[in-house]
Residue frames relative to the residue before (quaternion, step in Angstrom):
aa qw qx qy qz dx dy dz
M 1.0000 0.0000 0.0000 0.0000 0.00 0.00 0.00
P 0.5346 -0.6211 0.4607 0.3408 3.61 -1.03 0.73
D 0.0489 -0.7679 0.6378 0.0321 3.53 -1.14 0.65
W 0.0767 0.8434 -0.5216 0.1032 3.54 0.66 1.20
T 0.0980 -0.7713 0.6243 0.0764 3.54 -1.15 0.60
V 0.1668 -0.7672 0.6125 0.0918 3.52 -1.10 0.76
T 0.0737 -0.7929 0.6049 -0.0060 3.54 -0.85 1.02
T 0.0733 -0.7998 0.5951 0.0266 3.58 -0.91 0.89
R 0.0165 0.7645 -0.6439 -0.0229 3.50 -1.34 0.45
A 0.4136 -0.6887 0.5380 0.2551 3.54 -1.14 0.68
H 0.0247 0.7814 -0.6230 0.0261 3.55 -1.09 0.76
D 0.2167 -0.7685 0.5912 0.1134 3.56 -0.91 0.95
W 0.2182 -0.7612 0.6007 0.1099 3.54 -0.87 1.05
P 0.3527 -0.7408 0.5223 0.2323 3.66 -0.59 1.03
M 0.4174 -0.6947 0.5235 0.2628 3.59 -1.01 0.80
R 0.5915 -0.5842 0.4276 0.3550 3.58 -1.15 0.61
E 0.7503 -0.0591 0.0395 0.6572 3.55 1.22 -0.66
P 0.6388 -0.4830 0.3747 0.4672 3.65 -1.10 0.31
F 0.2216 -0.7999 0.5508 0.0873 3.55 -0.73 1.11
A 0.0791 -0.8361 0.5423 -0.0243 3.52 -0.39 1.31
I 0.0140 0.7507 -0.6602 0.0184 3.52 -1.06 0.91
A 0.7273 -0.4365 0.2751 0.4525 3.61 -1.18 0.13
R 0.6679 0.5190 -0.2862 0.4501 3.57 1.20 -0.56
G 0.7605 -0.2872 0.2193 0.5395 3.62 1.14 -0.45
V 0.4627 -0.6595 0.5281 0.2685 3.52 -1.41 -0.15
Q 0.0789 -0.7975 0.5961 0.0498 3.59 -0.99 0.78
D 0.3081 -0.7458 0.5690 0.1583 3.55 -1.12 0.80
D 0.7899 0.0670 -0.0516 0.6074 3.57 1.21 -0.35
Q 0.3471 -0.7182 0.5640 0.2136 3.54 -1.32 0.24
P 0.2475 -0.7658 0.5752 0.1466 3.60 -0.40 1.18
T 0.0050 -0.7941 0.6077 -0.0105 3.56 -1.02 0.83
L 0.2965 -0.6864 0.6222 0.2322 3.50 -1.37 0.26
Q 0.1454 -0.7775 0.6085 0.0640 3.54 -0.78 1.07
L 0.1495 -0.8156 0.5589 0.0084 3.53 -0.92 1.02
R 0.0939 -0.7632 0.6376 0.0466 3.56 -1.11 0.82
L 0.0900 -0.7929 0.6025 0.0153 3.54 -0.85 1.06
D 0.0948 -0.8063 0.5838 -0.0103 3.56 -0.59 1.24
D 0.3071 -0.7990 0.4906 0.1633 3.58 -0.68 1.06
G 0.5493 -0.6390 0.3862 0.3753 3.60 1.27 0.07
A 0.7099 0.4077 -0.2528 0.5157 3.58 1.26 -0.11
G 0.6995 -0.4959 0.2586 0.4449 3.57 1.21 0.52
H 0.6203 0.5226 -0.3478 0.4703 3.60 1.26 0.08
V 0.0893 -0.8019 0.5908 0.0057 3.54 -0.95 0.90
G 0.1078 -0.7697 0.6266 0.0577 3.52 -1.08 0.87
R 0.1668 -0.8094 0.5594 0.0639 3.57 -1.04 0.74
G 0.0323 0.7788 -0.6265 0.0009 3.52 -1.28 0.46
E 0.1491 -0.7615 0.6243 0.0901 3.54 -1.32 0.38
A 0.0001 -0.7929 0.6093 -0.0098 3.57 -1.00 0.80
C 0.3544 -0.7010 0.5784 0.2203 3.50 -1.25 0.64
G 0.3431 -0.7112 0.5275 0.3135 3.56 1.08 -0.72
V 0.4918 -0.6276 0.5164 0.3122 3.53 -1.37 -0.06
D 0.2822 -0.8254 0.4631 0.1569 3.55 0.04 1.33
Y 0.6857 0.4901 -0.3075 0.4417 3.60 0.98 -0.75
R 0.6556 0.4186 -0.3232 0.5390 3.55 1.35 0.14
G 0.6446 -0.5814 0.3056 0.3913 3.57 1.25 0.39
E 0.4798 0.6720 -0.4513 0.3385 3.59 1.21 0.14
T 0.0140 -0.7678 0.6395 -0.0367 3.53 -1.06 0.92
P 0.6684 -0.4572 0.3557 0.4665 3.62 -1.16 0.15
A 0.6463 0.5283 -0.3298 0.4409 3.60 1.00 -0.75
T 0.6778 0.4731 -0.3139 0.4671 3.61 0.87 -0.86
M 0.6441 0.5120 -0.3317 0.4615 3.60 0.99 -0.77
A 0.6467 0.5214 -0.3195 0.4560 3.58 0.95 -0.89
A 0.6440 0.5257 -0.3213 0.4535 3.58 1.02 -0.78
Q 0.6237 0.5299 -0.3376 0.4650 3.60 1.02 -0.73
L 0.6892 0.4790 -0.2797 0.4663 3.55 0.95 -0.88
A 0.6274 0.5375 -0.3379 0.4508 3.56 1.03 -0.77
A 0.6337 0.5595 -0.3293 0.4207 3.58 1.05 -0.74
I 0.7674 0.3018 -0.1918 0.5322 3.62 1.13 -0.45
A 0.2846 0.7917 -0.5006 0.2041 3.59 1.24 0.34
G 0.6344 0.5453 -0.3304 0.4371 3.57 1.02 -0.76
I 0.6517 0.4969 -0.3044 0.4855 3.57 1.06 -0.77
I 0.6313 0.5382 -0.3248 0.4542 3.56 0.99 -0.88
S 0.6260 0.5816 -0.3426 0.3906 3.59 0.97 -0.79
G 0.6792 0.4764 -0.2899 0.4772 3.56 1.19 -0.49
G 0.5794 -0.5758 0.3680 0.4442 3.55 1.33 -0.04
V 0.0178 0.7937 -0.6063 0.0471 3.57 -0.84 0.96
S 0.3398 -0.7032 0.5831 0.2236 3.51 -1.34 0.39
R 0.6696 -0.4792 0.3639 0.4353 3.58 -1.25 0.21
D 0.6551 0.5080 -0.3238 0.4559 3.58 0.96 -0.80
D 0.5821 0.5922 -0.3721 0.4147 3.63 1.09 -0.61
L 0.6088 0.6131 -0.3523 0.3597 3.57 1.07 -0.77
F 0.5920 0.5918 -0.3778 0.3958 3.60 1.07 -0.60
G 0.7244 0.3917 -0.2523 0.5081 3.60 1.13 -0.52
L 0.6660 0.5158 -0.2929 0.4524 3.58 1.27 -0.18
L 0.8179 0.1276 -0.0165 0.5607 3.56 1.00 -0.81
P 0.4589 -0.6514 0.5126 0.3200 3.60 -1.06 0.58
A 0.6517 -0.4653 0.3993 0.4465 3.54 -1.29 0.14
G 0.4699 0.6511 -0.4873 0.3433 3.59 -0.98 0.81
G 0.7889 -0.3995 0.2302 0.4062 3.50 -1.37 -0.02
A 0.6220 0.5426 -0.3655 0.4302 3.62 0.98 -0.73
R 0.6804 0.4741 -0.2993 0.4718 3.58 0.87 -0.92
F 0.6039 0.5529 -0.3553 0.4510 3.61 1.07 -0.70
A 0.6842 0.4928 -0.3063 0.4419 3.60 0.76 -0.98
L 0.6974 0.4586 -0.2815 0.4733 3.59 0.90 -0.88
D 0.6179 0.5345 -0.3374 0.4676 3.58 1.03 -0.72
A 0.6419 0.5188 -0.3172 0.4671 3.59 0.97 -0.86
A 0.6620 0.5044 -0.3059 0.4623 3.57 0.94 -0.86
L 0.6453 0.5137 -0.3238 0.4636 3.60 1.06 -0.69
W 0.6108 0.5190 -0.3456 0.4879 3.60 1.04 -0.70
D 0.6637 0.5039 -0.2911 0.4699 3.59 0.93 -0.93
L 0.6592 0.5105 -0.3033 0.4613 3.56 0.91 -0.94
S 0.6454 0.5241 -0.3216 0.4532 3.58 0.94 -0.84
A 0.6446 0.5091 -0.3254 0.4685 3.58 1.00 -0.77
K 0.6622 0.5030 -0.3058 0.4637 3.58 0.97 -0.80
R 0.7111 0.4675 -0.2537 0.4597 3.59 0.97 -0.85
D 0.8064 0.3268 -0.1226 0.4774 3.55 0.88 -1.03
G 0.4443 -0.7256 0.4330 0.2976 3.58 1.21 -0.30
M 0.6061 0.5273 -0.3783 0.4599 3.61 1.21 0.20
N 0.3541 -0.7620 0.4932 0.2253 3.57 -0.53 1.11
P 0.6606 -0.5578 0.3303 0.3787 3.61 -1.13 0.58
F 0.5935 0.5658 -0.3745 0.4329 3.59 1.05 -0.62
T 0.6790 0.4662 -0.2861 0.4897 3.57 0.85 -0.96
A 0.6587 0.5172 -0.3206 0.4426 3.57 0.90 -0.85
A 0.7076 0.4395 -0.2534 0.4919 3.57 1.13 -0.65
G 0.5219 -0.6829 0.3863 0.3346 3.57 1.30 0.03
V 0.6087 0.5180 -0.3646 0.4778 3.57 1.19 0.57
V 0.3945 -0.6704 0.5693 0.2660 3.56 -1.34 0.30
A 0.4427 -0.6966 0.5072 0.2480 3.54 -0.99 0.93
R 0.0683 0.7862 -0.6039 0.1120 3.56 -0.23 1.32
P 0.6730 -0.4880 0.3377 0.4415 3.61 -1.17 0.38
V 0.2499 -0.7619 0.5856 0.1185 3.54 -1.09 0.80
V 0.2442 -0.7421 0.6092 0.1365 3.57 -0.88 1.02
A 0.0905 -0.8064 0.5844 0.0079 3.54 -0.42 1.26
D 0.4469 -0.6747 0.5075 0.2959 3.56 -1.00 0.73
M 0.3066 -0.6961 0.6054 0.2344 3.55 -1.37 0.10
T 0.2744 -0.8026 0.5133 0.1304 3.55 -0.64 1.12
I 0.1797 -0.7456 0.6359 0.0862 3.53 -1.07 0.92
G 0.3169 -0.7822 0.5086 0.1702 3.56 -0.52 1.17
I 0.6889 -0.4721 0.3529 0.4220 3.54 -1.33 0.21
R 0.1491 0.7605 -0.6151 0.1452 3.55 -1.02 0.92
A 0.7155 -0.3897 0.3205 0.4831 3.60 -1.27 -0.12
V 0.6517 -0.5584 0.3318 0.3917 3.58 -1.01 0.78
A 0.6975 0.4745 -0.2921 0.4506 3.61 0.72 -1.00
D 0.6542 0.5370 -0.3197 0.4260 3.60 1.05 -0.67
Y 0.5180 0.6154 -0.4285 0.4115 3.57 1.20 -0.25
A 0.6551 0.5071 -0.3099 0.4665 3.57 0.98 -0.85
V 0.6121 0.5502 -0.3455 0.4508 3.60 1.02 -0.77
A 0.6811 0.4800 -0.2800 0.4768 3.55 0.89 -0.99
A 0.6526 0.5308 -0.3237 0.4331 3.58 0.92 -0.91
R 0.6283 0.5415 -0.3491 0.4360 3.59 0.99 -0.74
R 0.6037 0.5555 -0.3551 0.4482 3.61 1.10 -0.62
Y 0.7934 0.2826 -0.1207 0.5254 3.55 1.07 -0.75
A 0.2545 0.8230 -0.4793 0.1677 3.56 1.22 0.45
D 0.6703 0.4939 -0.3073 0.4608 3.62 1.17 -0.44
F 0.4979 0.6299 -0.4392 0.4030 3.59 1.26 -0.01
A 0.5060 -0.6651 0.4555 0.3070 3.58 -1.00 0.80
V 0.8067 0.1246 -0.0288 0.5770 3.58 1.00 -0.82
L 0.0771 -0.7689 0.6336 0.0390 3.56 -0.96 0.93
K 0.2145 -0.7567 0.6068 0.1146 3.54 -1.04 0.85
I 0.1854 -0.8143 0.5485 0.0416 3.56 -0.72 1.14
K 0.2368 -0.7437 0.6098 0.1375 3.57 -0.75 1.05
V 0.0606 0.7837 -0.6146 0.0666 3.56 -0.92 0.97
D 0.2472 -0.7014 0.6206 0.2488 3.52 -1.32 -0.03
A 0.7399 -0.4153 0.2821 0.4478 3.61 -1.17 -0.42
R 0.5726 0.6042 -0.3789 0.4043 3.63 1.25 -0.10
D 0.8259 -0.2565 0.1343 0.4839 3.60 -0.34 1.30
P 0.0692 0.8436 -0.5309 0.0414 3.63 0.70 0.95
I 0.5909 0.5819 -0.3768 0.4126 3.60 1.06 -0.64
A 0.6395 0.5207 -0.3288 0.4603 3.58 0.95 -0.81
C 0.6446 0.5222 -0.3180 0.4590 3.57 1.04 -0.78
I 0.6674 0.4920 -0.2908 0.4774 3.57 0.99 -0.86
E 0.6265 0.5219 -0.3340 0.4728 3.57 1.01 -0.77
S 0.6266 0.5345 -0.3404 0.4537 3.58 1.00 -0.74
V 0.6445 0.5043 -0.3145 0.4811 3.59 0.97 -0.84
R 0.6440 0.5311 -0.3256 0.4441 3.57 0.94 -0.89
R 0.6236 0.5284 -0.3388 0.4659 3.62 1.05 -0.70
G 0.7142 0.4587 -0.2580 0.4614 3.57 0.95 -0.84
A 0.7935 0.1438 -0.0460 0.5896 3.58 1.11 -0.69
P 0.1171 -0.8751 0.4654 0.0630 3.56 0.43 1.20
K 0.7283 0.4486 -0.2373 0.4606 3.60 1.17 -0.51
A 0.5728 0.6444 -0.3759 0.3396 3.60 1.13 -0.50
R 0.4203 -0.6185 0.5875 0.3093 3.55 -1.22 0.53
L 0.2370 -0.8088 0.5302 0.0931 3.58 -0.95 0.84
I 0.1370 -0.7120 0.6832 0.0872 3.50 -1.19 0.82
V 0.1574 -0.7765 0.6048 0.0806 3.57 -0.98 0.86
D 0.0493 -0.8137 0.5785 -0.0281 3.58 -0.81 1.06
P 0.1292 -0.8209 0.5540 0.0492 3.59 -0.27 1.25
N 0.3303 -0.7731 0.4948 0.2198 3.65 1.23 -0.01
Q 0.7447 -0.4603 0.2015 0.4392 3.57 0.76 1.19
S 0.5112 0.7052 -0.3929 0.2948 3.63 1.20 0.10
W 0.6421 0.5259 -0.3304 0.4495 3.59 1.23 -0.18
S 0.4356 -0.6373 0.5545 0.3109 3.53 -1.30 0.27
V 0.6484 -0.4839 0.4001 0.4306 3.54 -1.28 0.22
A 0.6319 0.5471 -0.3323 0.4370 3.56 1.01 -0.83
M 0.6332 0.5200 -0.3329 0.4668 3.62 1.03 -0.73
V 0.6241 0.5472 -0.3391 0.4429 3.56 0.96 -0.86
K 0.7006 0.4710 -0.2704 0.4629 3.55 0.85 -0.98
A 0.6939 0.4886 -0.2844 0.4458 3.58 0.94 -0.85
L 0.7528 0.4292 -0.2194 0.4482 3.59 0.93 -0.90
G 0.4365 0.7469 -0.4345 0.2507 3.58 1.19 -0.37
P 0.7054 0.4494 -0.3017 0.4576 3.66 0.69 -0.93
R 0.6444 0.5077 -0.3384 0.4610 3.60 1.03 -0.65
L 0.6151 0.5293 -0.3445 0.4721 3.58 1.07 -0.69
Q 0.6419 0.5244 -0.3246 0.4557 3.58 0.94 -0.87
A 0.6668 0.5144 -0.2999 0.4481 3.59 0.94 -0.89
L 0.6870 0.4662 -0.2743 0.4853 3.58 1.16 -0.57
G 0.5688 -0.6295 0.3775 0.3711 3.61 1.22 0.12
V 0.3580 0.7051 -0.5253 0.3142 3.57 1.14 0.58
V 0.2085 -0.8155 0.5336 0.0823 3.58 -0.74 1.04
L 0.7976 0.0943 -0.0482 0.5938 3.58 1.27 -0.26
L 0.1446 -0.7548 0.6360 0.0705 3.57 -1.07 0.86
E 0.1731 -0.8478 0.5003 0.0304 3.53 -0.37 1.32
Q 0.8487 -0.1891 0.0795 0.4874 3.58 -0.81 1.16
P 0.0721 0.8436 -0.5305 0.0425 3.63 0.58 1.02
I 0.7724 0.3590 -0.1750 0.4939 3.59 1.03 -0.74
P 0.6163 -0.5545 0.3919 0.3989 3.61 -1.19 0.45
V 0.5490 -0.5681 0.4962 0.3601 3.55 -1.19 0.61
G 0.6994 0.4074 -0.3236 0.4900 3.53 -0.76 1.05
D 0.6939 0.4524 -0.2596 0.4965 3.56 1.27 -0.45
E 0.4103 0.7719 -0.4378 0.2101 3.58 1.24 -0.09
A 0.5615 0.5957 -0.4173 0.3946 3.66 1.07 -0.44
G 0.5684 0.6016 -0.3830 0.4101 3.61 1.17 -0.39
L 0.6465 0.5183 -0.3167 0.4616 3.56 1.24 -0.29
D 0.4006 0.7239 -0.4801 0.2916 3.60 1.23 -0.06
G 0.8337 0.1850 -0.1715 0.4912 3.55 -0.82 1.02
H 0.5527 0.6219 -0.3915 0.3931 3.57 1.26 -0.14
V 0.1673 -0.7501 0.6319 0.1004 3.57 -0.94 0.92
P 0.2593 -0.8302 0.4726 0.1419 3.61 -0.12 1.26
A 0.4933 -0.6364 0.5047 0.3113 3.55 -1.13 0.65
V 0.7549 0.1890 -0.1104 0.6182 3.57 1.20 -0.63
P 0.5320 -0.6451 0.4270 0.3442 3.64 -0.78 0.87
L 0.3016 -0.7521 0.5671 0.1477 3.55 -1.09 0.86
C 0.1560 -0.7835 0.5978 0.0665 3.54 -1.00 0.91
A 0.3202 -0.7378 0.5658 0.1816 3.59 -0.84 1.01
D 0.0628 -0.7946 0.6034 0.0222 3.59 -0.91 0.91
E 0.7886 0.3013 -0.1913 0.5007 3.62 0.16 -1.20
L 0.5721 0.6011 -0.3657 0.4216 3.59 1.22 -0.43
I 0.7735 0.3746 -0.1667 0.4833 3.57 1.05 -0.79
D 0.0280 -0.7688 0.6388 -0.0081 3.51 -0.76 1.16
G 0.8147 -0.0476 0.0743 0.5731 3.53 0.94 -0.89
I 0.7941 -0.3358 0.2271 0.4527 3.55 -1.34 -0.09
D 0.6491 0.5539 -0.3240 0.4087 3.58 0.97 -0.84
D 0.6453 0.5426 -0.3167 0.4346 3.59 1.19 -0.46
L 0.5146 0.6831 -0.4168 0.3080 3.58 1.15 -0.38
A 0.5960 0.5950 -0.3694 0.3928 3.58 1.05 -0.71
R 0.6727 0.4906 -0.3061 0.4616 3.62 1.01 -0.71
A 0.6751 0.4717 -0.3012 0.4807 3.58 1.16 -0.40
R 0.5676 0.6469 -0.3851 0.3331 3.56 1.09 -0.61
G 0.8079 0.2127 -0.1961 0.5134 3.56 -0.89 1.02
R 0.7110 0.4184 -0.2369 0.5131 3.57 1.30 -0.15
F 0.7646 0.1686 -0.0888 0.6157 3.57 1.10 -0.73
Q 0.3957 -0.7364 0.5041 0.2169 3.53 -1.14 0.68
L 0.7754 0.1695 -0.1044 0.5993 3.60 1.23 -0.48
V 0.2199 -0.7338 0.6189 0.1737 3.51 -1.34 0.25
N 0.3209 -0.7248 0.5834 0.1769 3.54 -1.11 0.81
I 0.1670 -0.7952 0.5803 0.0548 3.57 -0.58 1.20
K 0.0199 -0.7817 0.6232 -0.0153 3.57 -0.66 1.14
L 0.4514 -0.7307 0.4458 0.2521 3.52 -0.65 1.15
D 0.5726 0.5707 -0.3829 0.4470 3.61 1.13 -0.52
K 0.7016 0.4740 -0.2675 0.4600 3.59 0.97 -0.82
C 0.7590 0.3864 -0.2213 0.4750 3.58 0.75 -1.03
G 0.5413 -0.6726 0.3804 0.3315 3.57 1.22 -0.23
G 0.8357 -0.2533 0.0964 0.4776 3.59 0.94 0.84
L 0.6742 -0.5012 0.3544 0.4107 3.54 -1.27 0.33
T 0.6154 0.5468 -0.3665 0.4336 3.62 0.94 -0.75
A 0.6871 0.4477 -0.2729 0.5030 3.57 0.90 -0.88
G 0.6394 0.5457 -0.3299 0.4296 3.58 0.99 -0.77
L 0.6527 0.4975 -0.3216 0.4723 3.58 0.98 -0.74
A 0.6406 0.5095 -0.3234 0.4749 3.58 1.04 -0.75
L 0.6402 0.5105 -0.3172 0.4785 3.59 1.04 -0.78
A 0.6260 0.5346 -0.3300 0.4620 3.59 1.03 -0.74
D 0.6331 0.5258 -0.3250 0.4659 3.57 0.99 -0.85
A 0.6896 0.4832 -0.2863 0.4571 3.57 0.83 -1.00
A 0.6549 0.5238 -0.3094 0.4483 3.58 0.98 -0.86
E 0.6658 0.4931 -0.2999 0.4728 3.57 0.92 -0.91
A 0.6271 0.5432 -0.3422 0.4410 3.61 1.02 -0.72
L 0.7056 0.4293 -0.2516 0.5044 3.55 1.20 -0.56
G 0.6123 -0.6095 0.3223 0.3869 3.55 1.28 0.14
F 0.4661 0.6716 -0.4568 0.3507 3.61 1.21 0.23
G 0.3767 -0.6388 0.6087 0.2821 3.52 -1.28 0.48
L 0.3914 -0.7533 0.4986 0.1755 3.56 -1.23 0.50
M 0.0401 -0.7236 0.6879 0.0383 3.47 -1.27 0.73
V 0.1705 -0.7476 0.6253 0.1453 3.60 -1.09 0.59
G 0.0795 -0.8173 0.5707 0.0027 3.56 -0.88 0.98
C 0.2649 -0.7370 0.5985 0.1688 3.51 -1.39 -0.04
M 0.4287 -0.6660 0.5420 0.2809 3.52 -1.38 0.18
A 0.5924 -0.4552 0.3256 0.5794 3.59 1.39 0.21
G 0.3641 0.7042 -0.5486 0.2655 3.57 -1.27 -0.24
S 0.6398 -0.5643 0.3868 0.3502 3.56 -1.35 0.23
S 0.7216 -0.3977 0.3271 0.4626 3.55 -1.29 -0.10
L 0.5811 0.5711 -0.3840 0.4343 3.60 1.10 -0.56
G 0.6704 0.4816 -0.2917 0.4832 3.57 1.07 -0.73
M 0.6511 0.5190 -0.3089 0.4596 3.59 1.14 -0.64
A 0.5671 0.6776 -0.3809 0.2722 3.58 1.03 -0.84
P 0.6881 0.4464 -0.3316 0.4661 3.69 0.72 -0.79
A 0.6402 0.5346 -0.3296 0.4423 3.59 1.04 -0.71
M 0.5572 0.5894 -0.4003 0.4265 3.60 1.16 -0.42
V 0.5941 0.5416 -0.3719 0.4641 3.63 1.15 -0.49
L 0.6877 0.4664 -0.2812 0.4801 3.56 0.86 -0.95
A 0.5883 0.6090 -0.3663 0.3858 3.59 1.08 -0.71
Q 0.5684 0.6050 -0.3913 0.3972 3.61 1.13 -0.52
R 0.7150 0.4199 -0.2420 0.5039 3.63 1.20 -0.42
C 0.6648 0.5669 -0.2783 0.3991 3.59 1.22 -0.21
A 0.5017 -0.6446 0.4979 0.2913 3.53 -1.21 0.65
F 0.7868 0.1406 -0.0551 0.5985 3.57 1.17 -0.68
A 0.1054 -0.7822 0.6119 0.0505 3.55 -1.10 0.77
D 0.0849 -0.7807 0.6190 0.0133 3.57 -0.61 1.15
L 0.2845 0.7729 -0.4973 0.2729 3.55 0.47 1.28
D 0.3178 0.7850 -0.4636 0.2605 3.53 0.96 0.98
G 0.2186 0.8249 -0.4999 0.1481 3.59 1.23 0.32
P 0.6969 0.4601 -0.2997 0.4613 3.66 0.76 -0.89
L 0.6394 0.5277 -0.3352 0.4475 3.61 1.11 -0.58
L 0.6567 0.5172 -0.3000 0.4597 3.57 1.16 -0.56
Q 0.6931 0.4884 -0.2440 0.4707 3.53 1.29 -0.44
A 0.5371 -0.6252 0.4632 0.3257 3.56 -1.21 0.49
E 0.7805 0.1968 -0.0922 0.5862 3.58 1.22 -0.46
D 0.1243 -0.7500 0.6404 0.1089 3.52 -1.35 0.34
C 0.6103 -0.5519 0.4123 0.3910 3.55 -1.26 0.22
A 0.6464 -0.4873 0.3982 0.4314 3.55 -1.30 0.15
D 0.8297 0.1869 -0.1744 0.4963 3.56 -1.19 0.70
G 0.2831 0.7980 -0.4920 0.2026 3.57 1.12 0.62
F 0.6675 -0.5009 0.3708 0.4075 3.52 -1.33 0.21
V 0.3324 -0.6884 0.6077 0.2151 3.54 -1.27 0.55
Y 0.1319 -0.7864 0.6019 0.0434 3.56 -0.65 1.18
E 0.0564 -0.7750 0.6289 0.0252 3.59 -0.79 1.01
Q 0.7875 -0.1957 0.0466 0.5826 3.56 -0.17 1.36
G 0.7548 -0.4109 0.1835 0.4772 3.51 1.02 0.94
V 0.6204 0.5521 -0.3455 0.4371 3.60 1.22 -0.26
V 0.1653 -0.7427 0.6404 0.1045 3.55 -0.92 0.95
H 0.2455 -0.8266 0.4924 0.1188 3.55 -0.26 1.26
S 0.7686 0.2325 -0.1382 0.5798 3.59 1.17 -0.52
P 0.0680 -0.8464 0.5270 0.0348 3.63 0.29 1.21
H 0.6471 0.4057 -0.3424 0.5472 3.61 1.22 -0.19
N 0.0383 0.8059 -0.5765 0.1290 3.51 -0.34 1.35
P 0.2013 -0.8426 0.4824 0.1295 3.63 0.30 1.20
A 0.5988 0.5599 -0.3789 0.4294 3.61 1.07 -0.50
L 0.6852 0.4513 -0.2660 0.5060 3.56 1.21 -0.51
W 0.7653 -0.1960 0.2317 0.5676 3.56 0.72 -1.20
G 0.8380 0.2513 -0.1676 0.4544 3.52 -1.13 0.69
């Protein structure tokens, strides 16, 4: 009979600098780290940040997992989790540990199991909100990165983007207002964004305002983020956004993320994979999904002052070896 045990602990990762977005500023990233032991010498691991704007914390995630510890002790599968936990960080951490455990027990790495090949991943580098002139200073530090992601709000965003462009003249740019723009701003600023080399505009408007995009042909492709938690949300994005950002913390794990990717692609959406920050352990499952995505926002370890042991090596944002068995899978 299985005799599985699940152990969790909270860990805060300090940010390299205060990280500001339209929603607020953070100095560290709280995470829940999970260890799953099958009683036969095999261990799987996972890490989740949860969805802070929905009230998730390491404590709430740990409580969800503690409530089903007795069920987990009898052994569970990834598919079982859909009936045991809601979408969110707790399910992500346990799902990640199950993928890792399966790789350790069966010898099949998660990339192969998911039907993809582990190729280098180009991750963007995010520049948080700051004074206009300071955007250029930050951009110069990362001028060799292929893709930079710029956090802005509704206060003179074009000046901020122009500042980044001065600091990094060759980089492709993603702009992320985190719901702080109006539909009118999106429509008015689109041509200027295109002229500045912006290749993607991520969730510019508040969730609930998406009907204002009906009939709009954007100058820069729009990517839905906060709008999309799971498959049921795709209908609200269809015809209004061209891509969807899949975050495993939100949808509840790689298993759910792959299913969401299938459904999104069937409806004609392009794919982006994102993160809520966190260490390389939190990025590892998303590296599997990244193989199917046009954009990868997996720079959590780069935004932090520390990373976990055996973490990914980023060379100007490129992870050349996304399958890292010493870390996960």
